[in-house]
C-alpha positions as CSV (number, residue, x, y, z in Angstrom):
1,M,-15.7,9.3,-9.7
2,D,-13.5,12.3,-8.9
3,K,-10.8,11.5,-11.5
4,R,-8.6,14.4,-10.5
5,L,-8.6,13.2,-6.8
6,I,-7.8,9.7,-7.8
7,Q,-5.0,10.8,-10.1
8,E,-3.5,12.9,-7.4
9,K,-3.5,10.0,-5.0
10,L,-2.0,7.7,-7.6
11,E,0.8,10.2,-8.1
12,S,1.4,10.3,-4.4
13,L,1.4,6.5,-4.4
14,R,4.0,6.5,-7.2
15,R,6.2,8.9,-5.3
16,C,6.0,6.7,-2.1
17,V,6.9,3.5,-4.0
18,T,9.7,5.2,-5.9
19,R,11.1,6.5,-2.6
20,V,11.0,3.1,-1.0
21,A,12.7,1.5,-4.1
22,E,15.4,4.2,-4.0
23,K,16.1,4.1,-0.3
24,C,15.8,0.4,0.6
25,P,19.4,-0.9,1.0
26,D,20.7,-4.1,-0.6
27,T,20.6,-6.1,2.6
28,A,18.1,-6.5,5.4
29,D,20.9,-6.2,7.9
30,R,21.7,-2.7,6.7
31,L,18.1,-1.7,7.0
32,A,17.9,-3.2,10.5
33,S,20.9,-1.1,11.6
34,D,20.1,2.2,9.9
35,A,17.4,4.2,11.7
36,D,17.2,6.9,9.0
37,L,16.6,4.3,6.3
38,Q,14.0,2.6,8.5
39,D,12.2,5.9,8.9
40,I,12.2,6.6,5.2
41,V,11.1,3.1,4.2
42,A,8.5,2.7,6.9
43,I,6.8,6.0,6.4
44,N,6.6,5.6,2.7
45,L,5.3,2.1,2.9
46,T,2.8,3.2,5.4
47,R,1.7,6.1,3.2
48,A,1.5,3.8,0.2
49,V,-0.8,1.4,2.0
50,Q,-3.0,4.3,3.3
51,L,-3.2,5.8,-0.2
52,C,-4.4,2.5,-1.6
53,V,-7.0,2.2,1.2
54,D,-8.2,5.8,0.5
55,I,-8.4,5.1,-3.2
56,A,-10.3,1.9,-2.7
57,S,-12.7,3.5,-0.3
58,H,-13.4,6.3,-2.7
59,I,-14.1,3.9,-5.6
60,L,-16.4,1.8,-3.3
61,S,-18.3,4.9,-2.3
62,E,-18.8,5.9,-5.9
63,R,-20.3,2.5,-6.6
64,D,-22.7,2.7,-3.7
65,S,-21.0,-0.2,-2.2
66,P,-21.3,-0.6,1.6
67,A,-18.4,1.0,3.5
68,P,-15.7,-1.5,4.3
69,E,-15.7,-2.8,7.8
70,T,-11.9,-2.7,8.0
71,M,-9.1,-1.2,5.9
72,G,-8.3,-4.6,4.5
73,D,-11.9,-5.2,3.7
74,A,-11.7,-2.4,1.1
75,F,-9.6,-4.6,-1.1
76,D,-11.8,-7.6,-0.7
77,R,-14.8,-5.6,-1.8
78,L,-13.0,-4.3,-4.9
79,A,-12.2,-7.9,-5.7
80,A,-15.8,-8.9,-5.2
81,L,-16.8,-6.2,-7.7
82,E,-14.2,-7.7,-10.0
83,L,-12.2,-4.5,-10.0
84,L,-9.1,-6.1,-8.5
85,E,-7.7,-9.5,-8.8
86,P,-8.4,-11.6,-5.6
87,A,-4.7,-12.5,-5.1
88,L,-3.7,-8.8,-5.2
89,A,-6.5,-7.9,-2.8
90,Q,-5.2,-10.5,-0.4
91,R,-1.6,-9.2,-0.6
92,L,-2.8,-5.6,-0.1
93,R,-4.9,-6.8,2.9
94,K,-1.6,-8.1,4.4
95,A,0.1,-4.8,3.7
96,V,-2.6,-3.2,6.0
97,G,-1.2,-5.4,8.7
98,F,2.3,-3.9,8.2
99,R,0.7,-0.4,8.2
100,N,-1.0,-1.1,11.5
101,I,2.2,-2.3,13.2
102,A,4.2,0.7,11.8
103,V,1.6,3.2,13.0
104,H,0.7,1.6,16.3
105,N,3.7,-0.4,17.4
106,Y,6.8,0.7,15.5
107,T,9.2,-1.2,17.8
108,A,7.7,-4.5,16.7
109,I,8.6,-4.1,13.1
110,D,10.6,-7.0,11.7
111,W,13.1,-5.3,9.4
112,Q,13.9,-8.6,7.6
113,V,10.2,-8.8,6.5
114,V,10.1,-5.1,5.6
115,H,13.2,-5.6,3.4
116,R,11.5,-8.6,1.6
117,V,8.5,-6.4,1.0
118,C,10.7,-3.7,-0.4
119,K,12.4,-6.1,-2.7
120,D,9.5,-8.4,-3.7
121,R,6.2,-6.7,-3.1
122,L,6.4,-3.1,-4.4
123,A,4.9,-4.4,-7.7
124,D,1.6,-4.9,-5.7
125,F,1.3,-1.1,-5.3
126,R,2.0,-0.6,-9.0
127,D,-0.5,-3.3,-10.0
128,F,-3.1,-1.7,-7.8
129,A,-2.4,1.7,-9.5
130,A,-2.7,0.1,-12.9
131,A,-6.0,-1.5,-12.0
132,V,-7.3,1.8,-10.7
133,S,-6.0,3.7,-13.7
134,S,-8.0,1.4,-16.0
135,L,-11.1,2.6,-14.3
136,L,-10.5,6.2,-15.0
């Protein structure tokens, strides 16, 4: 496994999660009404998801595991290899759904849901990073 590459991606993930935590406002209504905050939060959440997928795919390729069929499948495969808790894999799979909406249909984003993610689910990215770090 290319430890340096993984560490760089983990550092990028940490920066994205920190940025979301710093910029997400206290209320969902404020997020829904502030286009600048929406952009900062959405792009950093999107990047965080993509970084997790990239890291997962890298780990799977190093283990000679078949390539995931979808982005979300990467997390399920890590769980099948017992490298990730199944519940965390499922939550990260759901995060891919957000990423897809943010990338492909930005106008369909439900800012109430995004606000809840910012307040309640950032730990999923940290937990993923911790699981990956334990492999290094």
